[in-house]
C-alpha angles and dihedrals in degrees: 000000000000091000090054092050089050092051091050090051090045093053103032111028108025112101119225117207102198089059097047105279095292130126118264093245091056092048092051091048091051092050092054092045089055093048089051093051092048090052093051091049092052 
C-alpha cells in the first residue's frame, strides 16, 4: 500500500520545475488536450 501511495504522490503531487512547476499528471493532461484541440482545428 505504501508503494501505491508513493506512486500516486510521484505522479499527481510532485511538482516538476522543467515543465512549469506542475505535477506530471497535469502536464500530461494538458498535452493531450492541446493535441485534441489541434486535431479539431485541422
